[in-house]
Structure formats: structure tokens, C-alpha cells
PDB file of N, CA, C and O in Angstrom:
ATOM      1  N   MET A   1      21.168-401.440 -36.220  1.00  0.00           N
ATOM      2  CA  MET A   1      19.899-401.921 -36.716  1.00  0.00           C
ATOM      3  C   MET A   1      19.185-400.759 -37.410  1.00  0.00           C
ATOM      4  O   MET A   1      19.161-399.645 -36.889  1.00  0.00           O
ATOM      5  N   ALA A   2      18.610-401.016 -38.573  1.00  0.00           N
ATOM      6  CA  ALA A   2      17.878-399.995 -39.322  1.00  0.00           C
ATOM      7  C   ALA A   2      16.391-400.124 -39.038  1.00  0.00           C
ATOM      8  O   ALA A   2      15.869-401.229 -38.892  1.00  0.00           O
ATOM      9  N   ASN A   3      15.716-398.989 -38.960  1.00  0.00           N
ATOM     10  CA  ASN A   3      14.270-398.964 -38.753  1.00  0.00           C
ATOM     11  C   ASN A   3      13.611-398.263 -39.919  1.00  0.00           C
ATOM     12  O   ASN A   3      14.254-397.468 -40.604  1.00  0.00           O
ATOM     13  N   GLY A   4      12.332-398.542 -40.159  1.00  0.00           N
ATOM     14  CA  GLY A   4      11.608-397.882 -41.228  1.00  0.00           C
ATOM     15  C   GLY A   4      10.122-397.856 -40.969  1.00  0.00           C
ATOM     16  O   GLY A   4       9.577-398.759 -40.335  1.00  0.00           O
ATOM     17  N   ILE A   5       9.457-396.808 -41.466  1.00  0.00           N
ATOM     18  CA  ILE A   5       8.012-396.675 -41.363  1.00  0.00           C
ATOM     19  C   ILE A   5       7.467-396.484 -42.768  1.00  0.00           C
ATOM     20  O   ILE A   5       7.997-395.682 -43.537  1.00  0.00           O
ATOM     21  N   ILE A   6       6.410-397.216 -43.110  1.00  0.00           N
ATOM     22  CA  ILE A   6       5.789-397.114 -44.424  1.00  0.00           C
ATOM     23  C   ILE A   6       4.332-396.714 -44.237  1.00  0.00           C
ATOM     24  O   ILE A   6       3.513-397.550 -43.854  1.00  0.00           O
ATOM     25  N   PRO A   7       3.986-395.434 -44.502  1.00  0.00           N
ATOM     26  CA  PRO A   7       2.591-395.002 -44.393  1.00  0.00           C
ATOM     27  C   PRO A   7       1.838-395.268 -45.693  1.00  0.00           C
ATOM     28  O   PRO A   7       2.447-395.373 -46.758  1.00  0.00           O
ATOM     29  N   TYR A   8       0.510-395.377 -45.602  1.00  0.00           N
ATOM     30  CA  TYR A   8      -0.317-395.580 -46.792  1.00  0.00           C
ATOM     31  C   TYR A   8      -1.650-394.870 -46.569  1.00  0.00           C
ATOM     32  O   TYR A   8      -2.418-395.236 -45.680  1.00  0.00           O
ATOM     33  N   TYR A   9      -1.913-393.856 -47.385  1.00  0.00           N
ATOM     34  CA  TYR A   9      -3.110-393.036 -47.208  1.00  0.00           C
ATOM     35  C   TYR A   9      -4.052-393.151 -48.401  1.00  0.00           C
ATOM     36  O   TYR A   9      -4.556-392.136 -48.882  1.00  0.00           O
ATOM     37  N   GLN A  10      -4.295-394.334 -48.875  1.00  0.00           N
ATOM     38  CA  GLN A  10      -5.190-394.571 -50.008  1.00  0.00           C
ATOM     39  C   GLN A  10      -6.627-394.319 -49.585  1.00  0.00           C
ATOM     40  O   GLN A  10      -7.023-394.678 -48.476  1.00  0.00           O
ATOM     41  N   MET A  11      -7.409-393.705 -50.461  1.00  0.00           N
ATOM     42  CA  MET A  11      -8.806-393.382 -50.149  1.00  0.00           C
ATOM     43  C   MET A  11      -9.725-394.596 -50.286  1.00  0.00           C
ATOM     44  O   MET A  11     -10.723-394.687 -49.572  1.00  0.00           O
ATOM     45  N   ASN A  12      -9.415-395.519 -51.174  1.00  0.00           N
ATOM     46  CA  ASN A  12     -10.259-396.684 -51.396  1.00  0.00           C
ATOM     47  C   ASN A  12      -9.996-397.715 -50.304  1.00  0.00           C
ATOM     48  O   ASN A  12      -8.871-398.190 -50.153  1.00  0.00           O
ATOM     49  N   GLU A  13     -11.026-398.060 -49.547  1.00  0.00           N
ATOM     50  CA  GLU A  13     -10.872-398.983 -48.414  1.00  0.00           C
ATOM     51  C   GLU A  13     -10.500-400.406 -48.831  1.00  0.00           C
ATOM     52  O   GLU A  13     -10.037-401.191 -48.004  1.00  0.00           O
ATOM     53  N   LEU A  14     -10.700-400.747 -50.115  1.00  0.00           N
ATOM     54  CA  LEU A  14     -10.446-402.119 -50.568  1.00  0.00           C
ATOM     55  C   LEU A  14      -9.012-402.340 -51.041  1.00  0.00           C
ATOM     56  O   LEU A  14      -8.571-403.482 -51.169  1.00  0.00           O
ATOM     57  N   ASP A  15      -8.286-401.259 -51.301  1.00  0.00           N
ATOM     58  CA  ASP A  15      -6.932-401.383 -51.845  1.00  0.00           C
ATOM     59  C   ASP A  15      -5.894-401.540 -50.746  1.00  0.00           C
ATOM     60  O   ASP A  15      -5.855-400.769 -49.787  1.00  0.00           O
ATOM     61  N   ARG A  16      -5.058-402.555 -50.906  1.00  0.00           N
ATOM     62  CA  ARG A  16      -3.896-402.732 -50.025  1.00  0.00           C
ATOM     63  C   ARG A  16      -2.662-402.393 -50.844  1.00  0.00           C
ATOM     64  O   ARG A  16      -2.600-402.683 -52.039  1.00  0.00           O
ATOM     65  N   LEU A  17      -1.710-401.797 -50.215  1.00  0.00           N
ATOM     66  CA  LEU A  17      -0.465-401.456 -50.887  1.00  0.00           C
ATOM     67  C   LEU A  17       0.476-402.649 -50.811  1.00  0.00           C
ATOM     68  O   LEU A  17       0.808-403.111 -49.719  1.00  0.00           O
ATOM     69  N   SER A  18       0.906-403.148 -51.957  1.00  0.00           N
ATOM     70  CA  SER A  18       1.870-404.236 -52.016  1.00  0.00           C
ATOM     71  C   SER A  18       3.262-403.609 -52.064  1.00  0.00           C
ATOM     72  O   SER A  18       3.559-402.822 -52.963  1.00  0.00           O
ATOM     73  N   VAL A  19       4.108-403.953 -51.109  1.00  0.00           N
ATOM     74  CA  VAL A  19       5.418-403.319 -50.960  1.00  0.00           C
ATOM     75  C   VAL A  19       6.519-404.344 -51.161  1.00  0.00           C
ATOM     76  O   VAL A  19       6.431-405.479 -50.693  1.00  0.00           O
ATOM     77  N   ARG A  20       7.548-403.923 -51.863  1.00  0.00           N
ATOM     78  CA  ARG A  20       8.778-404.706 -51.962  1.00  0.00           C
ATOM     79  C   ARG A  20       9.896-403.805 -51.464  1.00  0.00           C
ATOM     80  O   ARG A  20      10.250-402.827 -52.123  1.00  0.00           O
ATOM     81  N   ALA A  21      10.447-404.127 -50.314  1.00  0.00           N
ATOM     82  CA  ALA A  21      11.526-403.336 -49.722  1.00  0.00           C
ATOM     83  C   ALA A  21      12.849-404.028 -50.009  1.00  0.00           C
ATOM     84  O   ALA A  21      13.023-405.203 -49.684  1.00  0.00           O
ATOM     85  N   ASN A  22      13.784-403.304 -50.617  1.00  0.00           N
ATOM     86  CA  ASN A  22      15.124-403.825 -50.903  1.00  0.00           C
ATOM     87  C   ASN A  22      16.107-403.133 -49.978  1.00  0.00           C
ATOM     88  O   ASN A  22      16.312-401.923 -50.076  1.00  0.00           O
ATOM     89  N   LEU A  23      16.708-403.886 -49.093  1.00  0.00           N
ATOM     90  CA  LEU A  23      17.623-403.333 -48.099  1.00  0.00           C
ATOM     91  C   LEU A  23      19.044-403.773 -48.397  1.00  0.00           C
ATOM     92  O   LEU A  23      19.285-404.922 -48.767  1.00  0.00           O
ATOM     93  N   ALA A  24      19.973-402.859 -48.236  1.00  0.00           N
ATOM     94  CA  ALA A  24      21.384-403.169 -48.478  1.00  0.00           C
ATOM     95  C   ALA A  24      21.883-404.157 -47.428  1.00  0.00           C
ATOM     96  O   ALA A  24      21.514-404.086 -46.256  1.00  0.00           O
ATOM     97  N   GLY A  25      22.720-405.069 -47.874  1.00  0.00           N
ATOM     98  CA  GLY A  25      23.343-406.024 -46.964  1.00  0.00           C
ATOM     99  C   GLY A  25      22.591-407.341 -46.893  1.00  0.00           C
ATOM    100  O   GLY A  25      21.653-407.585 -47.651  1.00  0.00           O
ATOM    101  N   SER A  26      23.020-408.175 -45.973  1.00  0.00           N
ATOM    102  CA  SER A  26      22.412-409.502 -45.810  1.00  0.00           C
ATOM    103  C   SER A  26      21.611-409.526 -44.518  1.00  0.00           C
ATOM    104  O   SER A  26      22.081-410.037 -43.501  1.00  0.00           O
ATOM    105  N   ILE A  27      20.426-408.986 -44.554  1.00  0.00           N
ATOM    106  CA  ILE A  27      19.542-408.929 -43.395  1.00  0.00           C
ATOM    107  C   ILE A  27      18.739-410.225 -43.367  1.00  0.00           C
ATOM    108  O   ILE A  27      18.164-410.623 -44.380  1.00  0.00           O
ATOM    109  N   THR A  28      18.698-410.879 -42.218  1.00  0.00           N
ATOM    110  CA  THR A  28      18.046-412.182 -42.140  1.00  0.00           C
ATOM    111  C   THR A  28      16.532-412.085 -42.034  1.00  0.00           C
ATOM    112  O   THR A  28      15.832-413.001 -42.463  1.00  0.00           O
ATOM    113  N   GLN A  29      16.008-411.001 -41.474  1.00  0.00           N
ATOM    114  CA  GLN A  29      14.569-410.795 -41.379  1.00  0.00           C
ATOM    115  C   GLN A  29      14.287-409.367 -40.926  1.00  0.00           C
ATOM    116  O   GLN A  29      15.172-408.672 -40.427  1.00  0.00           O
ATOM    117  N   ILE A  30      13.026-408.940 -41.110  1.00  0.00           N
ATOM    118  CA  ILE A  30      12.608-407.660 -40.555  1.00  0.00           C
ATOM    119  C   ILE A  30      11.491-407.943 -39.557  1.00  0.00           C
ATOM    120  O   ILE A  30      10.689-408.859 -39.743  1.00  0.00           O
ATOM    121  N   HIS A  31      11.453-407.150 -38.505  1.00  0.00           N
ATOM    122  CA  HIS A  31      10.484-407.343 -37.430  1.00  0.00           C
ATOM    123  C   HIS A  31       9.410-406.273 -37.538  1.00  0.00           C
ATOM    124  O   HIS A  31       9.715-405.080 -37.509  1.00  0.00           O
ATOM    125  N   ASP A  32       8.140-406.694 -37.665  1.00  0.00           N
ATOM    126  CA  ASP A  32       7.013-405.765 -37.691  1.00  0.00           C
ATOM    127  C   ASP A  32       6.772-405.303 -36.257  1.00  0.00           C
ATOM    128  O   ASP A  32       6.358-406.096 -35.411  1.00  0.00           O
ATOM    129  N   MET A  33       7.025-404.041 -35.982  1.00  0.00           N
ATOM    130  CA  MET A  33       6.947-403.532 -34.614  1.00  0.00           C
ATOM    131  C   MET A  33       5.507-403.344 -34.140  1.00  0.00           C
ATOM    132  O   MET A  33       5.281-403.172 -32.942  1.00  0.00           O
ATOM    133  N   LEU A  34       4.528-403.373 -35.048  1.00  0.00           N
ATOM    134  CA  LEU A  34       3.126-403.256 -34.643  1.00  0.00           C
ATOM    135  C   LEU A  34       2.514-404.618 -34.345  1.00  0.00           C
ATOM    136  O   LEU A  34       1.826-404.785 -33.338  1.00  0.00           O
ATOM    137  N   ASP A  35       2.763-405.599 -35.224  1.00  0.00           N
ATOM    138  CA  ASP A  35       2.196-406.941 -35.064  1.00  0.00           C
ATOM    139  C   ASP A  35       3.095-407.884 -34.268  1.00  0.00           C
ATOM    140  O   ASP A  35       2.688-408.993 -33.919  1.00  0.00           O
ATOM    141  N   GLU A  36       4.310-407.441 -33.985  1.00  0.00           N
ATOM    142  CA  GLU A  36       5.280-408.285 -33.272  1.00  0.00           C
ATOM    143  C   GLU A  36       5.566-409.582 -34.025  1.00  0.00           C
ATOM    144  O   GLU A  36       5.746-410.634 -33.411  1.00  0.00           O
ATOM    145  N   LYS A  37       5.607-409.505 -35.365  1.00  0.00           N
ATOM    146  CA  LYS A  37       5.904-410.679 -36.187  1.00  0.00           C
ATOM    147  C   LYS A  37       7.161-410.415 -36.999  1.00  0.00           C
ATOM    148  O   LYS A  37       7.485-409.269 -37.310  1.00  0.00           O
ATOM    149  N   ASP A  38       7.861-411.484 -37.336  1.00  0.00           N
ATOM    150  CA  ASP A  38       9.053-411.379 -38.181  1.00  0.00           C
ATOM    151  C   ASP A  38       8.682-411.765 -39.615  1.00  0.00           C
ATOM    152  O   ASP A  38       7.867-412.661 -39.837  1.00  0.00           O
ATOM    153  N   ILE A  39       9.286-411.081 -40.574  1.00  0.00           N
ATOM    154  CA  ILE A  39       9.063-411.361 -41.986  1.00  0.00           C
ATOM    155  C   ILE A  39      10.375-411.846 -42.585  1.00  0.00           C
ATOM    156  O   ILE A  39      11.404-411.177 -42.488  1.00  0.00           O
ATOM    157  N   ALA A  40      10.323-413.017 -43.205  1.00  0.00           N
ATOM    158  CA  ALA A  40      11.504-413.596 -43.852  1.00  0.00           C
ATOM    159  C   ALA A  40      11.718-412.920 -45.205  1.00  0.00           C
ATOM    160  O   ALA A  40      10.768-412.413 -45.801  1.00  0.00           O
ATOM    161  N   PRO A  41      12.951-412.911 -45.689  1.00  0.00           N
ATOM    162  CA  PRO A  41      13.211-412.303 -46.998  1.00  0.00           C
ATOM    163  C   PRO A  41      12.626-413.123 -48.144  1.00  0.00           C
ATOM    164  O   PRO A  41      12.387-414.324 -48.016  1.00  0.00           O
ATOM    165  N   SER A  42      12.402-412.442 -49.262  1.00  0.00           N
ATOM    166  CA  SER A  42      11.968-413.100 -50.494  1.00  0.00           C
ATOM    167  C   SER A  42      13.127-413.939 -51.018  1.00  0.00           C
ATOM    168  O   SER A  42      14.276-413.711 -50.641  1.00  0.00           O
ATOM    169  N   PRO A  43      12.835-414.904 -51.883  1.00  0.00           N
ATOM    170  CA  PRO A  43      13.937-415.685 -52.471  1.00  0.00           C
ATOM    171  C   PRO A  43      14.958-414.770 -53.143  1.00  0.00           C
ATOM    172  O   PRO A  43      14.605-413.766 -53.761  1.00  0.00           O
ATOM    173  N   LYS A  44      16.231-415.142 -53.008  1.00  0.00           N
ATOM    174  CA  LYS A  44      17.310-414.321 -53.576  1.00  0.00           C
ATOM    175  C   LYS A  44      17.365-414.469 -55.082  1.00  0.00           C
ATOM    176  O   LYS A  44      17.049-415.518 -55.642  1.00  0.00           O
ATOM    177  N   VAL A  45      17.774-413.385 -55.719  1.00  0.00           N
ATOM    178  CA  VAL A  45      18.004-413.405 -57.165  1.00  0.00           C
ATOM    179  C   VAL A  45      19.501-413.264 -57.397  1.00  0.00           C
ATOM    180  O   VAL A  45      20.244-412.874 -56.497  1.00  0.00           O
ATOM    181  N   ALA A  46      19.925-413.576 -58.579  1.00  0.00           N
ATOM    182  CA  ALA A  46      21.354-413.512 -58.900  1.00  0.00           C
ATOM    183  C   ALA A  46      21.888-412.100 -58.705  1.00  0.00           C
ATOM    184  O   ALA A  46      21.199-411.126 -59.007  1.00  0.00           O
ATOM    185  N   SER A  47      23.097-411.990 -58.207  1.00  0.00           N
ATOM    186  CA  SER A  47      23.692-410.676 -57.980  1.00  0.00           C
ATOM    187  C   SER A  47      24.880-410.426 -58.897  1.00  0.00           C
ATOM    188  O   SER A  47      25.560-409.408 -58.765  1.00  0.00           O
ATOM    189  N   VAL A  48      25.137-411.337 -59.820  1.00  0.00           N
ATOM    190  CA  VAL A  48      26.214-411.149 -60.791  1.00  0.00           C
ATOM    191  C   VAL A  48      25.606-411.229 -62.183  1.00  0.00           C
ATOM    192  O   VAL A  48      24.929-412.200 -62.520  1.00  0.00           O
ATOM    193  N   PHE A  49      25.851-410.209 -62.981  1.00  0.00           N
ATOM    194  CA  PHE A  49      25.276-410.140 -64.315  1.00  0.00           C
ATOM    195  C   PHE A  49      26.397-410.042 -65.341  1.00  0.00           C
ATOM    196  O   PHE A  49      26.974-408.967 -65.502  1.00  0.00           O
ATOM    197  N   PRO A  50      26.728-411.138 -66.047  1.00  0.00           N
ATOM    198  CA  PRO A  50      27.783-411.058 -67.047  1.00  0.00           C
ATOM    199  C   PRO A  50      27.329-410.215 -68.236  1.00  0.00           C
ATOM    200  O   PRO A  50      26.176-410.278 -68.661  1.00  0.00           O
ATOM    201  N   ASP A  51      28.243-409.445 -68.749  1.00  0.00           N
ATOM    202  CA  ASP A  51      27.958-408.615 -69.918  1.00  0.00           C
ATOM    203  C   ASP A  51      28.023-409.490 -71.158  1.00  0.00           C
ATOM    204  O   ASP A  51      28.827-410.420 -71.228  1.00  0.00           O
ATOM    205  N   SER A  52      27.181-409.194 -72.130  1.00  0.00           N
ATOM    206  CA  SER A  52      27.171-409.997 -73.356  1.00  0.00           C
ATOM    207  C   SER A  52      28.417-409.762 -74.199  1.00  0.00           C
ATOM    208  O   SER A  52      28.758-410.584 -75.050  1.00  0.00           O
ATOM    209  N   SER A  53      29.089-408.658 -73.970  1.00  0.00           N
ATOM    210  CA  SER A  53      30.313-408.358 -74.710  1.00  0.00           C
ATOM    211  C   SER A  53      31.489-409.057 -74.039  1.00  0.00           C
ATOM    212  O   SER A  53      31.545-409.127 -72.811  1.00  0.00           O
ATOM    213  N   THR A  54      32.417-409.567 -74.816  1.00  0.00           N
ATOM    214  CA  THR A  54      33.584-410.247 -74.242  1.00  0.00           C
ATOM    215  C   THR A  54      34.638-409.257 -73.764  1.00  0.00           C
ATOM    216  O   THR A  54      35.591-409.655 -73.094  1.00  0.00           O
ATOM    217  N   THR A  55      34.490-407.979 -74.092  1.00  0.00           N
ATOM    218  CA  THR A  55      35.499-406.999 -73.699  1.00  0.00           C
ATOM    219  C   THR A  55      35.189-406.331 -72.363  1.00  0.00           C
ATOM    220  O   THR A  55      36.036-405.629 -71.810  1.00  0.00           O
ATOM    221  N   ARG A  56      33.991-406.541 -71.847  1.00  0.00           N
ATOM    222  CA  ARG A  56      33.617-405.892 -70.584  1.00  0.00           C
ATOM    223  C   ARG A  56      33.699-406.890 -69.434  1.00  0.00           C
ATOM    224  O   ARG A  56      33.435-408.077 -69.626  1.00  0.00           O
ATOM    225  N   PRO A  57      34.058-406.422 -68.251  1.00  0.00           N
ATOM    226  CA  PRO A  57      34.113-407.325 -67.091  1.00  0.00           C
ATOM    227  C   PRO A  57      32.705-407.635 -66.575  1.00  0.00           C
ATOM    228  O   PRO A  57      31.727-407.008 -66.981  1.00  0.00           O
ATOM    229  N   ILE A  58      32.628-408.593 -65.692  1.00  0.00           N
ATOM    230  CA  ILE A  58      31.364-408.945 -65.048  1.00  0.00           C
ATOM    231  C   ILE A  58      30.960-407.799 -64.124  1.00  0.00           C
ATOM    232  O   ILE A  58      31.799-407.220 -63.434  1.00  0.00           O
ATOM    233  N   ILE A  59      29.679-407.482 -64.120  1.00  0.00           N
ATOM    234  CA  ILE A  59      29.165-406.414 -63.271  1.00  0.00           C
ATOM    235  C   ILE A  59      28.745-407.033 -61.944  1.00  0.00           C
ATOM    236  O   ILE A  59      27.867-407.895 -61.916  1.00  0.00           O
ATOM    237  N   LEU A  60      29.358-406.606 -60.851  1.00  0.00           N
ATOM    238  CA  LEU A  60      29.006-407.089 -59.519  1.00  0.00           C
ATOM    239  C   LEU A  60      28.044-406.099 -58.880  1.00  0.00           C
ATOM    240  O   LEU A  60      28.316-404.900 -58.828  1.00  0.00           O
ATOM    241  N   VAL A  61      26.927-406.605 -58.398  1.00  0.00           N
ATOM    242  CA  VAL A  61      25.921-405.767 -57.751  1.00  0.00           C
ATOM    243  C   VAL A  61      26.047-405.970 -56.248  1.00  0.00           C
ATOM    244  O   VAL A  61      26.116-407.109 -55.785  1.00  0.00           O
ATOM    245  N   PRO A  62      26.079-404.872 -55.466  1.00  0.00           N
ATOM    246  CA  PRO A  62      26.158-405.037 -54.005  1.00  0.00           C
ATOM    247  C   PRO A  62      24.996-405.882 -53.490  1.00  0.00           C
ATOM    248  O   PRO A  62      23.881-405.811 -54.007  1.00  0.00           O
ATOM    249  N   GLN A  63      25.278-406.680 -52.465  1.00  0.00           N
ATOM    250  CA  GLN A  63      24.263-407.575 -51.924  1.00  0.00           C
ATOM    251  C   GLN A  63      23.108-406.780 -51.332  1.00  0.00           C
ATOM    252  O   GLN A  63      23.318-405.804 -50.613  1.00  0.00           O
ATOM    253  N   ARG A  64      21.895-407.203 -51.638  1.00  0.00           N
ATOM    254  CA  ARG A  64      20.683-406.599 -51.108  1.00  0.00           C
ATOM    255  C   ARG A  64      19.745-407.718 -50.688  1.00  0.00           C
ATOM    256  O   ARG A  64      19.815-408.827 -51.217  1.00  0.00           O
ATOM    257  N   THR A  65      18.871-407.427 -49.738  1.00  0.00           N
ATOM    258  CA  THR A  65      17.877-408.389 -49.293  1.00  0.00           C
ATOM    259  C   THR A  65      16.504-407.792 -49.559  1.00  0.00           C
ATOM    260  O   THR A  65      16.253-406.631 -49.237  1.00  0.00           O
ATOM    261  N   SER A  66      15.615-408.588 -50.147  1.00  0.00           N
ATOM    262  CA  SER A  66      14.296-408.110 -50.541  1.00  0.00           C
ATOM    263  C   SER A  66      13.218-408.720 -49.649  1.00  0.00           C
ATOM    264  O   SER A  66      13.257-409.907 -49.328  1.00  0.00           O
ATOM    265  N   PHE A  67      12.255-407.884 -49.255  1.00  0.00           N
ATOM    266  CA  PHE A  67      11.129-408.318 -48.434  1.00  0.00           C
ATOM    267  C   PHE A  67       9.835-407.870 -49.107  1.00  0.00           C
ATOM    268  O   PHE A  67       9.776-406.779 -49.673  1.00  0.00           O
ATOM    269  N   ARG A  68       8.806-408.702 -49.048  1.00  0.00           N
ATOM    270  CA  ARG A  68       7.492-408.356 -49.604  1.00  0.00           C
ATOM    271  C   ARG A  68       6.444-408.429 -48.497  1.00  0.00           C
ATOM    272  O   ARG A  68       6.432-409.360 -47.690  1.00  0.00           O
ATOM    273  N   PHE A  69       5.563-407.423 -48.477  1.00  0.00           N
ATOM    274  CA  PHE A  69       4.474-407.381 -47.511  1.00  0.00           C
ATOM    275  C   PHE A  69       3.435-406.391 -48.024  1.00  0.00           C
ATOM    276  O   PHE A  69       3.671-405.710 -49.022  1.00  0.00           O
ATOM    277  N   SER A  70       2.293-406.304 -47.356  1.00  0.00           N
ATOM    278  CA  SER A  70       1.255-405.366 -47.767  1.00  0.00           C
ATOM    279  C   SER A  70       0.899-404.452 -46.602  1.00  0.00           C
ATOM    280  O   SER A  70       1.114-404.775 -45.433  1.00  0.00           O
ATOM    281  N   VAL A  71       0.341-403.288 -46.968  1.00  0.00           N
ATOM    282  CA  VAL A  71      -0.068-402.288 -45.980  1.00  0.00           C
ATOM    283  C   VAL A  71      -1.537-401.965 -46.243  1.00  0.00           C
ATOM    284  O   VAL A  71      -1.882-401.574 -47.358  1.00  0.00           O
ATOM    285  N   PRO A  72      -2.419-402.118 -45.241  1.00  0.00           N
ATOM    286  CA  PRO A  72      -3.830-401.794 -45.438  1.00  0.00           C
ATOM    287  C   PRO A  72      -4.034-400.282 -45.619  1.00  0.00           C
ATOM    288  O   PRO A  72      -3.187-399.490 -45.206  1.00  0.00           O
ATOM    289  N   PRO A  73      -5.153-399.884 -46.236  1.00  0.00           N
ATOM    290  CA  PRO A  73      -5.439-398.455 -46.407  1.00  0.00           C
ATOM    291  C   PRO A  73      -5.543-397.732 -45.060  1.00  0.00           C
ATOM    292  O   PRO A  73      -5.933-398.325 -44.054  1.00  0.00           O
ATOM    293  N   HIS A  74      -5.194-396.468 -45.056  1.00  0.00           N
ATOM    294  CA  HIS A  74      -5.290-395.598 -43.875  1.00  0.00           C
ATOM    295  C   HIS A  74      -4.533-396.169 -42.677  1.00  0.00           C
ATOM    296  O   HIS A  74      -5.017-396.121 -41.545  1.00  0.00           O
ATOM    297  N   SER A  75      -3.353-396.705 -42.935  1.00  0.00           N
ATOM    298  CA  SER A  75      -2.564-397.286 -41.846  1.00  0.00           C
ATOM    299  C   SER A  75      -1.085-397.166 -42.168  1.00  0.00           C
ATOM    300  O   SER A  75      -0.706-396.483 -43.120  1.00  0.00           O
ATOM    301  N   TYR A  76      -0.266-397.813 -41.395  1.00  0.00           N
ATOM    302  CA  TYR A  76       1.165-397.829 -41.627  1.00  0.00           C
ATOM    303  C   TYR A  76       1.740-399.111 -41.046  1.00  0.00           C
ATOM    304  O   TYR A  76       1.091-399.795 -40.254  1.00  0.00           O
ATOM    305  N   ARG A  77       2.957-399.426 -41.447  1.00  0.00           N
ATOM    306  CA  ARG A  77       3.711-400.547 -40.891  1.00  0.00           C
ATOM    307  C   ARG A  77       5.071-400.010 -40.468  1.00  0.00           C
ATOM    308  O   ARG A  77       5.663-399.188 -41.167  1.00  0.00           O
ATOM    309  N   ALA A  78       5.551-400.459 -39.356  1.00  0.00           N
ATOM    310  CA  ALA A  78       6.860-400.034 -38.848  1.00  0.00           C
ATOM    311  C   ALA A  78       7.712-401.285 -38.651  1.00  0.00           C
ATOM    312  O   ALA A  78       7.262-402.288 -38.098  1.00  0.00           O
ATOM    313  N   PHE A  79       8.959-401.193 -39.122  1.00  0.00           N
ATOM    314  CA  PHE A  79       9.842-402.350 -39.108  1.00  0.00           C
ATOM    315  C   PHE A  79      11.197-402.029 -38.504  1.00  0.00           C
ATOM    316  O   PHE A  79      11.650-400.884 -38.516  1.00  0.00           O
ATOM    317  N   ALA A  80      11.829-403.058 -37.980  1.00  0.00           N
ATOM    318  CA  ALA A  80      13.212-402.993 -37.548  1.00  0.00           C
ATOM    319  C   ALA A  80      13.948-404.156 -38.217  1.00  0.00           C
ATOM    320  O   ALA A  80      13.472-405.291 -38.199  1.00  0.00           O
ATOM    321  N   ALA A  81      15.085-403.872 -38.792  1.00  0.00           N
ATOM    322  CA  ALA A  81      15.880-404.924 -39.440  1.00  0.00           C
ATOM    323  C   ALA A  81      16.607-405.729 -38.383  1.00  0.00           C
ATOM    324  O   ALA A  81      17.081-405.188 -37.384  1.00  0.00           O
ATOM    325  N   LYS A  82      16.689-407.040 -38.620  1.00  0.00           N
ATOM    326  CA  LYS A  82      17.417-407.924 -37.689  1.00  0.00           C
ATOM    327  C   LYS A  82      18.634-408.481 -38.382  1.00  0.00           C
ATOM    328  O   LYS A  82      19.388-409.248 -37.784  1.00  0.00           O
TER     329      LYS A  82
END
């Protein structure tokens, strides 16, 4: 299981940090260790991109899972991948 901490030290009290975390593999959710809540992944995007040239092969991109969340000013969020 992978863990991560995202700190945010913005001076403006009104600004929240919008985060998009891209994790390798097919992770089903991440667990917020402070709020004890699970965050589902963002909708998947295509992972195969055909080249416009007929002489090049299809480019395969390793599978990644994307999560979106926000972090309030002067705080942090800690996550564990599930």
C-alpha cells in the first residue's frame, strides 16, 4: 500500500489547493487518514493513443488512476492507497 502527504502553506486564507493525484496502477480508492473518508477515482481517460502516421505503432500508456481533491490553506491531507 502506498501512502502520501500533501502539505499546503498558502498565505491567503480563502484559497484552497485543487489537487489531481495520478497514481500508477489500478487503485480503487484512496483513504483520507485525517477525515477517515475514502475518495473514489476520477473518471478514466483513454490510455491508448494511436499515432496519426501509418508507419508508427500505437503508443501504450501504463495504467494510472487519477484522484481529485482540495487542501485548505495552512493544512495538509494524508492518504493511503487501497
